[in-house]
C-alpha positions as CSV (number, residue, x, y, z in Angstrom):
1,M,121.7,78.5,187.5
2,K,120.3,79.2,190.8
3,I,117.7,77.4,192.8
4,L,116.0,79.5,195.5
5,L,114.8,77.4,198.5
6,G,113.1,78.2,201.8
7,A,112.6,81.4,203.9
8,I,115.0,83.7,205.9
9,V,114.8,83.6,209.7
10,A,118.3,84.3,211.3
11,L,121.9,85.0,210.8
12,G,124.8,82.6,210.9
13,A,128.7,82.4,210.8
14,L,130.9,80.6,208.3
15,A,133.7,78.0,208.9
16,C,135.0,76.4,205.7
17,G,137.4,73.5,205.3
18,S,137.9,73.2,201.6
19,D,141.0,71.0,202.1
20,E,138.8,68.2,203.2
21,D,137.5,65.5,200.9
22,P,134.6,66.9,199.0
23,S,133.0,63.5,198.5
24,A,133.0,62.8,202.3
25,T,129.7,62.6,204.0
26,G,130.7,61.3,207.4
27,A,128.9,59.0,209.6
28,G,125.8,60.0,211.5
29,G,125.2,62.8,209.2
30,S,121.4,62.6,208.8
31,S,119.0,65.3,210.0
32,G,118.3,64.3,213.5
33,G,114.9,63.2,214.5
34,G,113.2,65.0,211.7
35,S,112.7,63.7,208.1
36,A,112.9,65.6,204.8
37,G,109.7,66.0,203.0
38,A,109.1,65.9,199.3
39,G,109.8,69.6,199.2
40,G,113.3,69.1,200.5
41,S,112.9,70.8,203.9
42,S,113.5,69.1,207.3
43,T,113.8,69.8,211.0
44,A,116.9,68.6,212.8
45,N,115.3,67.7,216.1
46,A,117.4,68.0,219.2
47,G,115.3,65.5,221.3
48,S,114.3,66.2,224.8
49,G,115.4,69.3,226.6
50,A,115.9,72.8,225.4
51,L,119.6,72.6,225.7
52,G,122.0,69.6,225.5
53,G,119.4,67.1,224.5
54,T,120.4,64.3,222.2
55,G,119.1,64.3,218.7
56,G,117.4,61.6,216.6
57,S,119.3,59.6,214.0
58,G,121.5,62.4,212.7
59,G,122.4,65.1,215.2
60,S,123.1,66.0,218.8
61,A,122.9,69.3,220.8
62,D,126.3,70.0,222.5
63,P,125.7,71.5,225.9
64,S,129.0,73.6,225.3
65,T,127.2,75.5,222.4
66,A,124.5,76.8,224.7
67,G,124.5,80.3,225.8
68,A,124.4,81.4,229.5
69,A,121.2,82.0,231.4
70,G,118.9,80.3,229.0
71,L,120.2,81.9,225.7
72,P,119.6,79.6,222.7
73,A,122.0,77.0,221.6
74,T,124.1,77.2,218.4
75,Y,124.0,74.3,216.0
76,Q,126.1,73.4,212.9
77,L,125.0,72.8,209.4
78,T,127.8,70.9,207.4
79,L,127.5,70.9,203.7
80,N,129.2,68.5,201.3
81,V,129.3,69.4,197.6
82,D,129.7,66.5,195.0
83,G,130.5,67.7,191.5
84,E,130.9,71.2,189.9
85,G,128.8,73.7,191.7
86,T,128.6,75.9,194.8
87,V,126.0,76.3,197.5
88,T,125.3,79.4,199.6
89,S,122.8,79.8,202.5
90,I,120.3,82.3,203.5
91,P,121.0,83.5,206.2
92,A,124.7,83.7,205.4
93,G,127.0,81.1,206.9
94,I,127.5,78.6,204.1
95,E,129.4,79.4,200.9
96,C,131.5,76.7,199.3
97,G,132.1,74.3,196.4
98,E,133.6,71.4,198.4
99,R,132.8,71.2,202.1
100,C,132.1,73.8,204.8
101,T,130.2,74.3,208.0
102,G,128.1,77.1,209.3
103,S,127.1,77.8,212.8
104,F,123.4,79.1,213.4
105,P,121.3,79.9,216.5
106,A,118.9,77.1,217.5
107,G,115.6,77.1,215.5
108,T,117.2,78.9,212.5
109,H,115.5,78.1,209.2
110,V,118.3,77.9,206.7
111,Q,117.6,77.8,202.9
112,L,120.2,76.6,200.6
113,E,120.8,78.0,197.1
114,A,122.7,76.1,194.4
115,T,124.8,77.6,191.6
116,A,126.0,75.6,188.5
117,E,129.8,75.8,187.9
118,G,130.1,73.0,185.3
119,G,127.2,70.8,186.6
120,V,123.5,71.3,187.4
121,L,122.0,70.4,190.7
122,T,120.6,66.8,190.4
123,G,119.7,66.3,194.0
124,W,120.0,66.8,197.8
125,A,120.7,64.2,200.3
126,E,120.8,63.7,204.2
127,A,118.8,66.5,206.0
128,C,117.3,67.3,202.5
129,S,116.1,65.0,199.7
130,G,115.0,65.3,196.2
131,G,116.2,67.4,193.3
132,S,114.3,70.7,193.8
133,S,114.4,72.6,197.2
134,C,116.3,72.4,200.4
135,S,115.7,74.2,203.7
136,V,116.5,73.0,207.2
137,T,115.3,74.2,210.6
138,L,118.2,73.7,213.0
139,D,117.2,72.1,216.3
140,A,120.3,70.0,216.2
141,D,123.5,69.6,214.1
142,A,122.7,68.6,210.6
143,R,124.4,67.7,207.4
144,V,123.3,68.2,203.7
145,T,124.9,66.9,200.5
146,A,124.3,68.6,197.1
147,T,125.1,66.7,194.0
148,F,125.9,68.4,190.7
149,E,126.3,66.7,187.2
150,P,126.9,68.0,183.6
151,F,124.3,67.4,181.0
152,S,125.0,64.2,179.0
153,A,125.4,64.8,175.2
154,G,124.2,61.3,174.7
155,G,127.4,60.2,173.0
156,A,131.2,60.9,172.6
157,N,133.0,63.7,171.0
158,A,130.5,66.6,171.7
159,H,131.6,69.5,169.4
160,G,129.4,72.2,168.3
161,I,126.6,73.6,170.3
162,A,123.7,76.2,169.7
163,V,120.6,77.2,171.7
164,T,117.1,77.5,170.2
165,P,115.7,81.0,170.1
166,D,112.9,80.1,172.5
167,G,115.6,78.9,175.0
168,T,114.2,75.6,175.6
169,R,116.7,73.3,173.7
170,A,120.4,72.9,173.0
171,L,121.6,71.5,169.8
172,V,124.8,69.5,170.0
173,T,127.0,67.8,167.3
174,L,128.7,64.5,168.0
175,A,131.9,64.6,165.8
176,N,132.0,60.8,164.9
177,S,131.9,59.1,161.6
178,S,128.2,58.3,162.1
179,G,127.6,62.0,163.0
180,M,124.5,63.0,165.0
181,L,122.8,66.2,166.0
182,Q,121.6,65.8,169.5
183,V,118.6,67.8,170.8
184,L,118.8,68.4,174.6
185,S,116.1,69.9,177.0
186,L,117.6,72.9,178.8
187,A,115.2,72.2,181.6
188,D,116.8,69.1,182.8
189,G,119.3,68.0,180.1
190,S,117.2,65.1,178.9
191,L,117.8,63.8,175.4
192,L,114.9,64.7,173.3
193,D,116.1,63.7,169.7
194,S,119.0,62.3,167.8
195,I,119.1,63.3,164.3
196,P,121.6,61.6,161.8
197,V,123.6,64.2,159.8
198,G,126.9,63.9,157.9
199,S,130.2,62.3,159.1
200,F,132.2,64.2,161.7
201,P,130.0,67.1,162.2
202,S,131.5,70.2,163.9
203,A,129.8,73.4,164.1
204,V,126.0,74.0,164.4
205,A,123.9,77.2,164.1
206,V,120.1,77.7,164.3
207,T,117.9,80.1,162.3
208,P,116.3,83.0,164.1
209,D,112.8,81.5,164.0
210,G,114.2,78.2,165.4
211,T,112.8,76.1,162.6
212,K,116.1,75.0,161.1
213,A,119.6,73.9,162.2
214,V,122.6,74.2,159.8
215,V,125.4,71.6,160.6
216,N,129.0,71.6,159.1
217,N,130.2,68.1,158.5
218,L,133.5,67.1,157.3
219,S,132.8,68.0,153.6
220,T,129.0,68.7,153.4
221,V,126.5,70.9,155.1
222,S,123.3,69.5,156.6
223,V,120.2,71.7,156.6
224,V,117.9,70.2,159.3
225,T,114.2,71.0,159.6
226,L,113.8,70.4,163.4
227,A,110.1,69.8,163.5
228,T,110.2,66.9,161.1
229,K,113.9,65.9,161.4
230,A,114.2,66.1,157.6
231,V,117.8,66.6,156.5
232,A,118.9,68.1,153.1
233,T,122.6,67.9,152.3
234,V,124.7,70.6,150.5
235,A,127.9,69.1,149.1
236,S,131.1,71.1,148.8
237,P,132.2,71.8,145.1
238,C,135.6,70.3,146.0
239,A,135.6,66.8,147.5
240,S,138.6,67.4,149.7
241,D,137.3,70.7,151.2
242,T,137.1,70.5,155.1
243,L,134.3,72.6,156.6
244,Y,135.1,74.4,159.9
245,D,132.5,76.8,161.2
246,V,129.0,78.0,160.3
247,A,126.8,81.0,161.0
248,V,123.3,81.9,160.0
249,A,122.4,85.3,158.6
250,P,120.0,87.5,160.7
251,D,117.2,87.1,158.2
252,G,117.4,83.2,158.3
253,E,117.5,83.0,154.5
254,S,121.1,81.9,154.2
255,A,124.1,80.5,156.1
256,V,127.8,81.1,155.7
257,T,130.6,78.5,156.2
258,T,134.3,78.4,156.1
259,M,136.1,76.0,153.8
260,F,139.7,75.2,153.6
261,N,142.2,72.9,151.8
262,G,140.1,72.2,148.8
263,N,141.2,71.5,145.4
264,C,139.3,74.1,143.6
265,I,139.6,77.2,145.8
266,T,142.2,76.9,148.6
267,N,140.1,78.8,151.2
268,S,136.7,80.3,150.9
269,V,133.5,81.5,152.4
270,A,130.4,79.7,151.0
271,V,127.0,81.2,151.0
272,I,124.2,78.7,151.3
273,A,120.6,79.4,150.5
274,L,118.6,77.6,153.2
275,G,115.2,77.5,151.3
276,T,116.7,75.4,148.5
277,A,119.6,73.9,150.4
278,S,122.0,75.0,147.7
279,M,125.3,76.7,147.3
280,Q,124.5,80.4,146.5
281,N,128.0,81.9,146.3
282,Q,131.6,81.1,147.1
283,Y,134.2,83.7,147.8
284,S,137.9,83.0,147.8
285,I,140.1,84.1,150.7
286,P,143.8,84.4,150.2
287,A,144.9,82.6,153.3
288,Q,146.3,79.3,154.3
289,L,143.5,78.4,156.7
290,S,140.0,79.6,157.5
291,A,138.5,78.9,160.8
292,G,135.7,80.7,162.8
293,I,133.1,82.8,161.3
294,A,130.4,85.2,162.5
295,V,127.9,87.5,160.6
296,T,127.4,91.1,161.4
297,P,123.8,91.9,162.7
298,D,122.9,93.7,159.6
299,G,123.7,90.7,157.5
300,T,126.1,92.6,155.1
301,S,129.4,91.0,156.0
302,A,131.0,87.8,157.6
303,L,134.1,88.1,159.6
304,V,136.4,85.0,159.2
305,A,139.2,84.0,161.5
306,L,142.2,82.6,159.7
307,G,144.0,80.5,162.2
308,I,147.4,80.0,163.4
309,L,149.1,80.8,160.2
310,S,147.8,84.2,159.7
311,T,148.2,87.7,161.4
312,K,144.8,89.0,160.2
313,V,141.0,88.5,160.1
314,S,139.1,88.9,156.8
315,R,135.9,90.8,156.7
316,V,134.0,89.5,153.5
317,A,131.0,91.4,151.9
318,L,128.3,88.8,151.5
319,S,127.2,90.7,148.3
320,G,130.1,90.5,145.9
321,G,132.8,88.9,148.1
322,A,135.0,92.1,148.6
323,I,137.6,91.6,151.3
324,T,138.8,93.9,154.1
325,D,141.7,92.8,156.1
326,I,141.9,93.4,159.8
327,T,145.5,93.1,160.9
328,N,147.2,92.5,164.3
329,T,145.0,89.4,164.9
330,S,147.5,86.5,165.0
331,S,146.4,82.9,165.5
332,S,142.7,83.7,165.4
333,F,140.1,80.9,165.7
334,G,136.8,81.8,167.6
335,I,135.0,85.0,166.7
336,A,131.8,86.7,167.8
337,V,130.1,90.0,167.1
338,T,128.3,92.1,169.7
339,P,124.5,92.4,169.3
340,D,124.8,96.0,168.4
341,G,127.3,95.4,165.6
342,S,130.0,97.8,166.9
343,E,132.6,95.3,167.9
344,A,134.0,91.9,167.2
345,L,135.9,89.7,169.7
346,I,138.4,87.2,168.5
347,A,139.9,84.4,170.5
348,S,143.6,84.6,169.7
349,G,146.5,82.4,170.5
350,D,148.7,85.6,170.1
351,G,149.6,86.1,173.9
352,D,146.5,84.2,174.9
353,T,144.3,87.2,174.5
354,I,140.8,88.2,173.3
355,K,141.2,90.8,170.6
356,R,138.8,93.7,170.5
357,V,138.0,94.9,166.9
358,S,136.0,98.1,166.1
359,L,133.8,97.2,163.1
360,G,133.5,101.0,162.4
361,S,137.2,101.3,161.7
362,N,138.0,97.6,161.0
363,A,141.0,97.9,163.5
364,V,142.0,96.3,166.7
365,T,141.3,98.6,169.6
366,G,142.6,96.5,172.4
367,S,142.8,93.2,174.1
368,I,141.6,91.3,177.1
369,D,144.3,89.3,178.7
370,Y,142.8,85.7,179.1
371,A,145.3,83.5,181.0
372,S,148.8,82.2,180.2
373,N,148.9,79.0,178.1
374,Q,145.1,78.6,178.0
375,D,144.8,78.8,174.3
376,P,141.3,80.5,173.9
377,H,139.8,79.1,170.8
378,N,136.0,79.7,171.0
379,I,133.9,82.7,172.3
380,A,130.2,83.7,172.6
381,I,128.7,87.1,173.8
382,T,125.6,87.5,176.0
383,P,122.4,88.8,174.3
384,D,122.7,92.0,176.2
385,G,126.3,92.6,175.0
386,T,127.8,93.1,178.4
387,R,129.7,89.9,178.9
388,A,131.3,87.2,176.8
389,V,132.4,83.6,177.6
390,A,135.7,82.3,176.2
391,V,136.7,78.6,176.1
392,G,140.3,77.6,176.5
393,S,142.1,74.3,176.7
394,F,142.1,74.3,180.5
395,D,139.4,76.7,181.6
396,V,136.4,78.8,180.9
397,G,136.5,82.5,181.4
398,V,133.7,85.1,181.8
399,L,134.7,88.5,180.4
400,S,133.4,91.8,181.4
401,L,133.2,93.9,178.3
402,S,132.7,97.2,180.2
403,S,136.0,96.7,182.2
404,G,137.8,94.7,179.7
405,T,138.8,92.1,182.3
406,V,138.2,88.3,183.1
407,S,135.6,88.6,185.8
408,K,135.5,84.9,186.8
409,T,137.1,81.6,185.6
410,F,136.0,78.0,186.0
411,S,138.5,75.2,185.9
412,G,138.5,72.6,183.0
413,G,138.2,73.7,179.3
414,G,136.1,72.7,176.5
415,R,135.5,72.8,172.8
416,S,132.5,75.1,171.9
417,V,130.3,77.5,173.8
418,A,126.7,78.8,173.6
419,I,124.9,81.1,175.9
420,T,121.3,80.8,176.8
421,R,118.8,83.5,175.5
422,D,118.3,84.9,178.9
423,G,122.0,85.4,179.4
424,K,122.1,83.4,182.6
425,R,124.0,80.2,181.6
426,A,126.8,79.2,179.4
427,L,127.0,75.7,177.8
428,V,130.4,74.3,176.9
429,T,131.0,71.0,175.2
430,L,133.7,68.7,176.5
431,G,134.0,65.0,175.8
432,S,130.6,63.3,176.2
433,D,129.2,66.1,178.4
434,V,127.7,69.6,178.1
435,R,129.1,71.6,181.1
436,V,126.7,74.2,182.4
437,F,127.9,77.5,184.1
438,A,125.8,80.1,185.9
439,L,126.9,83.5,184.6
440,P,127.9,86.2,187.3
């Protein structure tokens, strides 16, 4: 996410010191004699004298920075970043995620631009204030602090996540005994609703029209009408079934879920009719574990990851249950299908890779090296099909599907991932937080 602030006047130079304490703000770091208005802009006033004058409460003009024969002085803007984010400047001169200093000619109007890398901008301090814009006119040295925080999930054990089709809300499950479906605003992360569902909910999916959410609980499925918060429960035929993942068919009429370790059928794909909140079909899968699931865009089949004990992925016809095995996909968990239906991406513990599967030939065509010992276990694809975001145990990776490489990584892992409908942000659940990442 980026926030564009201010206007361009001049050029600057960069001097970064990322080894310093990112939380340090330093003494005397306010914006000189000027004050920041509600819009977040300020003037760092050097006081009397064109060169070498003392500033107000926050800055001073160093005579040694003045040019010869009346050339303008150069002033420094020091940035501190608190939290997971980066800030850049226009004109260039500031670019860092901890602490850095840029030097600019006197009178330069510097606008600062914030980018989410796990947290969203919650406010500016010192030479700027407030939570929206920040621009500083440098007539003295000045300091700015930018604070980033993740969205709060409103409770512990945030697990599954989905984004509504209108792009305004995130749906998050809290995997506790008193399970909840949390509805968050994507504008500011505020909690809009808490809807009780079954115990230990994991995955969540939303219908294409945005009217219903489908939640996998420990051994039931909750069909939630979002407008009224009404919940219909679909019980598994086997009391000891454990439900893992869920996906909604493109027509919004049904959902599919993976079940494993039940008494009746060892592993299966269940098809649930959403209109009646009832089990429509259940297809057995000859495997020891069933994990992630995704439905092809034409709605004819589901792809099922079979976990650490298998070397294949099963493609299940949703009419009749015929199974096609896709081999060479060891330790598969998360799975996603490109919007055009040509390819599936599988998060695989086999060499810490993302397997690429052609859905025309049902064969692995290549892999994207993720990172050693990162254990990629969940994945989502941008709406335009150009990028994917994989979640590992220790980091989050952005994948370029055209080059077949990891284009950017963010430290700290997570559990589940969803991408906003405009393709600009990835949302990752971790603990009691929803981490927010601006996608390059």
